C-alpha positions as CSV (number, residue, x, y, z in Angstrom):
1,M,-214.0,115.6,-5.8
2,Y,-214.0,118.0,-2.9
3,K,-217.2,119.0,-1.3
4,I,-217.1,122.7,-0.2
5,T,-219.7,124.4,1.9
6,V,-219.9,128.1,0.8
7,V,-221.4,130.7,3.1
8,A,-220.9,133.9,1.1
9,G,-222.8,136.0,3.8
10,D,-223.7,139.6,3.6
11,G,-222.7,142.8,1.7
12,T,-219.9,142.2,-0.7
13,G,-219.4,138.7,0.5
14,P,-221.2,137.1,-2.5
15,E,-219.3,139.3,-5.0
16,V,-215.8,138.3,-3.8
17,M,-216.9,134.6,-3.3
18,A,-218.0,134.4,-7.0
19,E,-214.4,135.4,-8.0
20,A,-212.8,132.9,-5.7
21,K,-215.0,130.1,-7.1
22,K,-214.0,131.2,-10.6
23,V,-210.3,130.9,-9.8
24,L,-210.8,127.6,-8.0
25,N,-212.7,126.1,-10.8
26,K,-209.9,127.1,-13.3
27,T,-207.4,125.6,-10.9
28,A,-209.4,122.4,-10.6
29,D,-209.3,122.0,-14.4
30,V,-205.5,122.4,-14.5
31,F,-204.9,119.9,-11.6
32,N,-207.6,117.4,-12.7
33,I,-209.8,117.7,-9.6
34,K,-213.4,118.9,-9.1
35,F,-215.1,121.1,-6.6
36,E,-218.7,120.7,-5.6
37,F,-219.8,124.1,-4.2
38,N,-222.9,124.0,-2.0
39,D,-224.2,127.4,-1.0
40,Y,-225.8,128.1,2.4
41,L,-226.8,131.2,4.4
42,I,-225.0,132.8,7.3
43,G,-225.2,136.2,8.9
44,G,-227.9,138.9,8.4
45,I,-229.3,137.2,5.3
46,A,-229.7,134.0,7.3
47,Y,-231.4,135.9,10.1
48,E,-233.9,137.3,7.6
49,K,-235.0,133.9,6.4
50,F,-234.5,131.7,9.6
51,G,-234.6,134.2,12.5
52,T,-231.0,133.2,13.4
53,P,-227.6,134.2,11.9
54,L,-226.4,130.6,12.0
55,P,-229.1,128.1,11.0
56,D,-228.8,124.4,11.9
57,V,-228.9,123.5,8.2
58,T,-225.7,125.6,7.6
59,V,-223.9,124.0,10.6
60,K,-224.8,120.5,9.4
61,A,-223.6,121.2,5.9
62,A,-220.4,122.6,7.2
63,K,-219.7,119.6,9.3
64,D,-220.5,117.2,6.4
65,S,-218.1,119.0,3.9
66,D,-214.4,118.8,3.2
67,A,-213.9,122.5,3.9
68,V,-215.9,125.7,4.4
69,M,-215.4,129.0,2.5
70,L,-216.9,132.2,4.1
71,G,-217.3,135.6,2.6
72,A,-218.3,138.2,5.2
73,V,-221.1,138.9,7.6
74,G,-222.8,142.1,8.8
75,D,-224.6,145.1,7.6
76,W,-225.5,148.4,9.3
77,K,-229.2,147.6,8.9
78,Y,-228.8,144.8,11.5
79,D,-227.1,147.0,14.1
80,T,-230.3,147.4,16.1
81,L,-230.8,143.7,16.5
82,P,-230.4,142.1,19.9
83,P,-226.8,140.9,20.5
84,E,-227.8,137.2,20.4
85,V,-229.0,137.4,16.8
86,R,-226.6,140.0,15.3
87,P,-224.8,138.6,12.2
88,E,-221.4,138.7,13.9
89,K,-222.7,136.1,16.4
90,A,-222.6,133.6,13.5
91,L,-218.8,133.9,13.3
92,L,-218.3,132.9,17.0
93,G,-220.9,130.2,16.6
94,I,-219.4,128.4,13.6
95,R,-216.0,128.6,15.1
96,K,-217.3,126.8,18.1
97,E,-219.3,124.3,16.2
98,L,-216.3,123.3,14.0
99,N,-213.8,123.6,16.8
100,L,-211.8,126.1,14.8
101,F,-209.1,126.8,17.3
102,A,-206.2,128.1,15.2
103,N,-206.5,131.1,12.9
104,L,-203.6,131.6,10.5
105,R,-203.3,135.1,9.1
106,P,-200.4,135.9,6.7
107,A,-199.4,139.5,6.3
108,I,-197.2,139.7,3.2
109,V,-196.1,142.9,1.4
110,W,-195.6,141.9,-2.2
111,E,-192.9,143.8,-4.1
112,E,-195.5,145.0,-6.6
113,L,-197.6,146.7,-3.9
114,V,-194.9,148.3,-1.7
115,S,-196.2,151.7,-2.7
116,S,-199.7,150.8,-1.5
117,S,-198.5,150.6,2.1
118,P,-199.0,153.7,4.3
119,L,-195.5,153.1,5.7
120,K,-192.2,153.9,4.1
121,P,-190.9,151.3,1.5
122,E,-187.8,150.6,3.5
123,I,-189.9,149.6,6.5
124,V,-192.4,147.3,4.7
125,S,-190.5,145.9,1.7
126,G,-190.0,142.2,2.2
127,V,-192.4,141.8,5.2
128,D,-193.7,138.2,5.5
129,I,-195.4,137.6,8.8
130,M,-197.7,134.7,9.8
131,I,-199.8,135.5,12.8
132,I,-201.3,132.5,14.5
133,R,-204.3,133.5,16.7
134,E,-206.0,131.1,19.2
135,L,-209.7,131.3,18.2
136,T,-211.9,129.5,20.7
137,G,-210.9,130.8,24.1
138,D,-210.1,134.1,25.8
139,V,-212.6,136.9,26.6
140,Y,-214.8,136.1,23.6
141,F,-215.9,132.7,25.0
142,G,-214.9,132.9,28.7
143,E,-217.5,132.4,31.4
144,P,-218.9,134.1,33.4
145,K,-219.9,137.1,31.2
146,G,-222.7,139.5,31.0
147,V,-224.1,142.8,32.2
148,E,-225.5,142.9,35.8
149,V,-226.4,145.5,38.4
150,I,-223.7,145.3,41.0
151,N,-223.8,147.6,44.0
152,G,-226.5,149.6,42.3
153,K,-224.5,150.1,39.1
154,K,-224.7,148.5,35.7
155,T,-221.5,146.4,35.3
156,G,-220.3,144.6,32.2
157,F,-217.8,141.8,32.5
158,N,-216.0,139.1,30.4
159,N,-213.7,136.4,31.6
160,M,-210.2,136.0,30.0
161,I,-209.5,132.3,30.5
162,Y,-207.3,129.6,29.0
163,N,-206.5,126.1,30.3
164,E,-203.2,124.5,29.6
165,D,-204.5,122.2,26.9
166,E,-205.8,125.1,24.9
167,V,-202.5,126.9,25.1
168,R,-200.5,123.8,24.3
169,R,-202.4,122.9,21.1
170,I,-202.1,126.4,19.6
171,A,-198.5,126.5,20.6
172,K,-197.9,123.2,18.7
173,I,-199.4,124.7,15.6
174,A,-197.2,127.8,16.0
175,F,-194.0,125.8,16.4
176,E,-194.8,123.5,13.5
177,T,-195.5,126.6,11.3
178,A,-192.2,128.2,12.4
179,M,-190.3,125.0,11.6
180,V,-191.3,125.3,7.9
181,R,-190.6,129.0,7.8
182,D,-187.4,130.3,9.3
183,K,-187.5,128.6,12.7
184,K,-188.3,131.8,14.7
185,L,-191.4,132.2,16.8
186,C,-192.5,135.2,18.9
187,S,-195.2,134.6,21.6
188,V,-197.2,137.7,22.4
189,D,-198.8,138.0,25.8
190,K,-199.3,140.4,28.8
191,A,-197.5,138.3,31.4
192,N,-196.4,141.3,33.4
193,V,-200.0,142.0,34.4
194,L,-202.3,139.1,33.6
195,D,-202.3,135.7,35.4
196,V,-203.7,134.0,32.3
197,S,-200.8,135.3,30.3
198,R,-198.4,134.0,32.8
199,L,-199.9,130.5,32.3
200,W,-199.8,131.1,28.5
201,R,-196.0,131.9,28.7
202,E,-195.3,128.9,30.9
203,I,-197.0,126.4,28.6
204,V,-195.4,128.0,25.5
205,I,-192.0,127.6,27.0
206,E,-192.8,124.0,28.1
207,T,-193.9,123.2,24.5
208,S,-190.7,124.8,23.1
209,K,-188.7,121.9,24.5
210,E,-190.2,119.7,21.8
211,Y,-188.9,122.1,19.1
212,P,-185.3,122.8,20.0
213,E,-184.5,124.1,16.5
214,V,-187.0,127.0,16.9
215,E,-185.8,130.2,18.4
216,L,-188.5,131.3,20.8
217,S,-188.9,134.9,22.0
218,H,-191.6,136.7,24.0
219,M,-193.1,140.2,23.7
220,Y,-195.8,142.1,25.6
221,V,-198.8,142.9,23.4
222,D,-198.4,146.7,23.8
223,N,-194.8,146.5,22.6
224,A,-195.7,144.1,19.8
225,A,-198.3,146.6,18.5
226,M,-195.7,149.3,18.4
227,Q,-193.0,147.1,16.9
228,L,-195.3,145.9,14.1
229,I,-195.3,149.5,12.8
230,R,-191.7,150.5,13.8
231,A,-189.9,147.4,12.5
232,P,-192.2,144.7,11.2
233,K,-189.4,142.7,9.5
234,Q,-188.2,141.6,12.9
235,F,-191.2,139.2,13.0
236,S,-191.7,136.0,11.1
237,T,-194.2,133.8,13.0
238,I,-196.3,135.2,15.9
239,V,-198.5,133.2,18.2
240,T,-201.0,134.9,20.6
241,G,-204.4,134.7,22.2
242,N,-207.8,135.5,20.8
243,I,-208.3,139.1,21.6
244,F,-204.6,140.1,21.2
245,G,-204.5,138.3,17.9
246,D,-207.7,139.9,16.7
247,I,-206.2,143.3,17.2
248,L,-202.6,142.6,16.0
249,S,-203.6,140.8,12.9
250,D,-205.8,143.7,11.7
251,E,-203.0,146.1,12.5
252,A,-200.5,143.9,10.5
253,S,-202.9,143.7,7.6
254,M,-202.4,147.4,7.0
255,L,-198.7,146.9,6.3
256,S,-199.8,145.8,2.9
257,G,-202.0,148.8,2.4
258,S,-205.4,147.1,2.1
259,L,-207.6,144.6,4.0
260,G,-208.7,143.4,0.6
261,L,-205.4,141.6,0.1
262,L,-205.2,139.3,3.1
263,P,-206.7,135.8,3.5
264,S,-207.0,133.6,6.6
265,A,-207.4,130.0,7.5
266,S,-209.2,128.7,10.6
267,L,-208.1,125.2,11.4
268,S,-209.7,122.4,13.4
269,D,-208.2,119.4,15.0
270,K,-211.3,117.5,13.9
271,G,-211.0,117.8,10.1
272,V,-213.2,120.6,8.7
273,S,-211.4,123.9,8.4
274,L,-212.8,127.3,7.3
275,Y,-211.2,129.9,4.9
276,E,-212.2,133.6,4.7
277,P,-210.8,137.0,3.9
278,I,-210.1,139.1,6.9
279,H,-212.0,142.1,5.6
280,G,-215.6,142.8,6.5
281,S,-218.8,142.9,4.4
282,A,-218.4,146.6,3.3
283,P,-222.1,147.1,2.8
284,D,-221.5,150.6,1.3
285,L,-219.6,148.9,-1.6
286,T,-222.2,146.3,-2.3
287,G,-223.1,145.9,-6.0
288,K,-220.6,148.5,-7.2
289,D,-218.0,146.0,-8.7
290,I,-215.1,147.8,-6.9
291,V,-214.2,145.5,-4.0
292,N,-210.9,143.7,-4.1
293,P,-211.4,139.9,-4.5
294,I,-207.7,138.9,-3.9
295,A,-208.1,138.2,-0.2
296,T,-210.9,135.7,-0.9
297,I,-209.1,134.2,-3.8
298,L,-206.0,133.7,-1.6
299,S,-208.3,132.2,1.1
300,G,-209.3,129.6,-1.5
301,A,-205.6,129.0,-2.2
302,M,-205.0,128.4,1.5
303,M,-207.8,125.8,1.5
304,L,-205.9,123.9,-1.2
305,K,-202.7,124.1,0.9
306,Y,-204.0,123.3,4.3
307,S,-207.1,121.1,3.8
308,F,-206.1,119.3,0.6
309,K,-202.2,119.4,0.8
310,M,-202.0,120.8,-2.7
311,D,-199.0,123.1,-2.3
312,E,-198.4,123.3,-6.0
313,A,-201.9,124.5,-6.7
314,Y,-201.6,127.1,-3.9
315,K,-198.5,128.4,-5.4
316,T,-200.1,128.5,-8.9
317,I,-202.8,130.8,-7.6
318,E,-200.3,133.0,-5.8
319,N,-198.2,133.3,-8.9
320,A,-201.2,134.2,-11.0
321,I,-202.1,137.0,-8.7
322,Q,-198.5,138.3,-8.7
323,E,-198.4,138.2,-12.6
324,V,-201.6,140.3,-12.8
325,L,-200.2,142.8,-10.3
326,K,-196.9,143.0,-12.2
327,E,-198.9,143.8,-15.3
328,G,-200.3,146.9,-13.5
329,Y,-203.9,145.9,-12.8
330,R,-205.4,147.3,-9.6
331,T,-208.7,147.5,-7.8
332,K,-209.7,150.8,-6.3
333,D,-208.3,150.1,-2.8
334,I,-204.7,149.6,-4.2
335,M,-204.9,151.9,-7.2
336,S,-201.9,154.1,-7.8
337,E,-200.7,156.5,-10.6
338,G,-199.8,154.8,-13.8
339,K,-201.7,151.6,-13.1
340,T,-204.9,150.2,-14.7
341,L,-208.1,150.3,-12.7
342,V,-210.3,147.2,-12.8
343,G,-213.4,146.0,-11.0
344,T,-214.1,143.0,-8.9
345,K,-215.2,140.7,-11.8
346,K,-212.4,141.8,-14.1
347,M,-209.7,141.2,-11.5
348,G,-211.1,137.7,-11.0
349,D,-211.1,137.1,-14.8
350,L,-207.5,138.3,-15.1
351,I,-206.3,136.0,-12.3
352,A,-208.2,133.0,-13.6
353,D,-206.7,133.5,-17.1
354,K,-203.2,133.2,-15.6
355,I,-204.0,129.8,-14.1
356,K,-202.2,127.3,-16.4
């Protein structure tokens, strides 16, 4: 029995989460386990009921569970709220509460979906990148921060800051990940300009001595952004800081052609980890049964792999998705000529039926 706290959130979050639960329950039957899904509020819907996007009851439930699954937060109707109660504030809050310091975002271009990419097939065919993003430091959490009047002018500022322990622990995750891939790791920074990046690079190099089998390289973030489009297959495992990782992982997601395909895992060194698709809440698509559930389903598969060490179950879900895609079924975001268009629920049904 695994106890899962589910925070489906806003917009299309509940729709894609329903399909992930469907696939996970089918997987549980096959592998003789059971999931206890407990639903709690987060984001805008939580603000409407509790006056905060991250209620204490949600935080407590998350900490008391074996893992957390998140849908998406945000809606345009909340855009006028004060910054401290905007739905997106809940994401930073739950990451801090659970100490989710390592974000793993795979960017894989499956053979069946090469044509969905905006790039030429010869550029993206075979791409398999794991981006490891530090999640609890950098400008999103650095102090001091704020908006003040300085010399008579409104001035906004955020502090990009890392200490050596924060860099070392994310570096270890990156090297260990590279060890089970192809033993190649690229660390992305801006060490030619930023003092914090020079410390980052120093600690990554120091940590590399513990992993002599891993080939370590370094790349400035602006060059990495260009290379991800020019020649993405040169990358295997990438490690970088919070803001650089935020930008690069979203860029890499488009190699596959849709945000609706890519999952993520946010890992903690204290036990409870969180799994979510990288796409947003897409409020304009809510209730239309057209959003792609694959990213959320794969996030559930990552939960099996990383939280419960069920590699075979993870692979079973991945194989089921590939079988459905091979048979030509597509949601609207990845639809192409000659394929069969299906909705959110039907795609979930098709994938669940392949779990055996």
